[in-house]
matplotlib code that plots the C-alpha trace (Angstrom):
import matplotlib.pyplot as plt

x = [176.2, 177.1, 179.6, 182.4, 181.7, 182.0, 185.3, 186.6, 185.7, 187.1, 190.4, 190.4, 189.8, 192.5, 195.0, 193.8, 194.1, 197.6, 198.9, 197.4, 198.8, 202.2, 202.4, 201.3, 203.8, 206.7, 206.5, 209.2, 208.4, 209.4, 210.8, 212.5, 213.7, 210.4, 209.6, 206.3, 205.0, 202.1, 200.6, 198.2, 196.3, 194.3, 193.0, 191.0, 190.9, 192.6, 195.1, 197.2, 199.6, 201.8, 204.5, 207.2, 210.5, 211.9, 211.3, 214.2, 213.7, 210.1, 209.0, 206.6, 204.3, 200.9, 198.4, 197.8, 195.2, 193.2, 191.0, 188.9, 186.9, 183.5, 180.7, 182.3, 182.8, 185.9, 185.5, 187.7, 188.3, 191.0, 192.1, 194.8, 195.5, 194.8, 193.2, 191.4, 192.1, 188.6, 189.8, 192.6, 190.2, 187.8, 190.6, 191.5, 188.0, 186.1, 182.5, 181.3, 178.6, 181.4, 183.2, 182.0, 183.4, 183.6, 185.1, 181.9, 179.1, 176.5, 173.8, 175.9, 176.9, 173.6, 174.4, 177.8, 178.3, 179.4, 177.7, 176.1, 177.2]
y = [260.3, 263.4, 266.1, 264.5, 261.1, 262.7, 264.4, 261.1, 259.3, 262.2, 262.0, 258.2, 258.4, 261.0, 258.7, 255.6, 257.3, 258.7, 255.3, 253.4, 255.7, 255.9, 252.1, 251.5, 254.1, 252.2, 249.5, 250.4, 250.8, 248.0, 250.4, 253.8, 256.2, 257.0, 258.3, 258.3, 261.2, 261.2, 264.6, 265.0, 268.2, 267.8, 271.4, 270.7, 266.9, 266.1, 263.2, 262.4, 259.7, 261.0, 259.2, 261.3, 260.8, 259.4, 256.2, 256.3, 259.5, 259.9, 262.2, 260.5, 262.7, 261.4, 261.0, 257.3, 258.0, 261.1, 260.8, 263.5, 263.4, 265.1, 265.1, 262.3, 260.0, 259.1, 260.0, 258.3, 260.9, 259.0, 255.4, 253.9, 250.9, 247.5, 246.2, 249.4, 251.7, 250.9, 247.4, 248.7, 251.1, 248.3, 246.1, 249.0, 249.0, 251.6, 250.5, 250.5, 253.0, 255.5, 255.1, 257.0, 256.2, 259.9, 258.9, 257.1, 259.2, 260.2, 258.3, 255.1, 255.3, 253.8, 250.6, 250.1, 248.4, 251.7, 254.9, 257.1, 260.3]
z = [117.4, 119.3, 118.2, 120.2, 118.5, 115.1, 115.9, 117.3, 114.1, 111.9, 113.7, 113.5, 109.7, 109.3, 111.1, 109.2, 105.8, 106.5, 107.9, 105.0, 102.3, 103.9, 104.2, 100.6, 99.4, 100.9, 98.2, 95.6, 91.9, 89.6, 87.0, 86.7, 89.3, 90.8, 94.3, 96.1, 98.0, 100.5, 101.0, 103.9, 104.3, 107.5, 107.4, 104.2, 104.6, 101.3, 101.1, 98.0, 97.0, 94.1, 92.1, 90.5, 88.9, 85.6, 83.7, 81.2, 79.3, 80.3, 83.1, 85.6, 87.7, 88.5, 91.3, 92.3, 95.0, 96.1, 99.2, 100.9, 104.0, 103.3, 105.9, 107.9, 104.9, 103.0, 99.3, 96.8, 94.1, 92.3, 92.6, 90.4, 92.5, 91.0, 94.3, 94.9, 97.9, 99.2, 99.9, 102.1, 103.9, 104.6, 105.9, 108.3, 109.7, 107.6, 107.0, 103.4, 104.3, 105.1, 101.7, 98.7, 95.2, 94.1, 90.8, 89.9, 88.3, 91.0, 89.2, 89.3, 93.0, 94.4, 92.4, 94.1, 97.4, 98.9, 100.1, 97.4, 99.0]

ax = plt.figure().add_subplot(projection="3d")
ax.plot(x, y, z, "-o")
ax.set_aspect("equal")
plt.show()
């Protein structure tokens, strides 16, 4: 694939990630006063979905999903979703060979159905 093709795919993945995370973050939490924030850093290709707020007297502030685009592939660095963010990426058209489960140990990745790196 030529340079223009890679840039087209990169921009497509950026849009897809942002749209997917923003859509998922619209679902309200079942408890507490918790807000979701989607942070998109296209310069460094880092995408975060954070939950923050209060559940009774307890402070809530954690990362639900952290994605990065590295060498044209979407790396899942953190995934706290029951269904798995990879499922949503696949449904949006990302092929498995372009998804890396970065939270898996490098030696275990070849045994997943996704890219090793």
